[in-house]
C-alpha positions in Angstrom: -11.8 0.5 -8.5 -11.8 -1.4 -5.3 -9.3 -0.5 -2.5 -7.6 -3.6 -1.1 -5.6 -1.8 1.6 -1.9 -1.1 2.1 0.4 -2.7 -0.5 2.8 -3.7 2.3 0.1 -6.0 3.8 0.8 -8.3 0.8 4.6 -8.7 1.3 4.4 -11.8 3.4 2.1 -13.6 5.9 3.1 -11.3 8.8 3.6 -7.9 7.2 0.0 -6.8 8.0 0.9 -7.0 11.7 4.2 -5.0 11.5 4.5 -1.3 12.5 3.2 1.0 9.7 6.1 3.4 10.0 8.6 0.5 9.5 6.7 -1.0 6.6 6.7 2.4 4.8 10.4 1.7 4.2 9.4 -1.1 1.8 6.2 0.3 0.1 8.0 1.5 -3.1 7.4 5.2 -2.4 10.6 7.0 -1.5 9.1 9.7 0.7 5.8 8.1 2.0 6.9 8.4 5.6 7.8 12.1 5.4 4.8 13.2 3.4 2.3 11.0 5.2 1.2 9.0 2.2 0.1 5.4 2.3 0.4 3.2 -0.8 -2.7 1.1 -1.4 -3.5 -1.6 -3.9 -6.5 -0.9 -6.1 -8.1 -3.2 -8.7 -10.9 -3.2 -11.2 -13.3 -6.2 -10.9 -14.3 -5.8 -14.6 -10.9 -5.7 -16.4 -8.7 -7.0 -13.5 -6.4 -4.0 -13.8 -4.3 -3.4 -10.6 -2.7 -0.2 -9.6 -0.8 1.1 -6.7 -2.0 4.6 -5.6 -0.6 6.9 -2.9 -3.3 8.3 -0.6 -3.1 10.9 2.1 -3.2 9.6 5.7 
C-alpha cells in the first residue's frame, strides 16, 4: 500500500499548511494528540482500496 500522507491534508485547500497539533483535533482519532499518533491515508494501486492508519510519530 502507498502512503499518501496525513489525512488532514485532504480536508481543504489550506489544511496542509495548518499547525499539525491543531489539525489533530479533526483527524478522526480521539487521542492522536496525546499518544503521538498521526493518521495517514494509504491506498492500493491494484484494487484501489483506501484505508486510514494511525502511525507513531
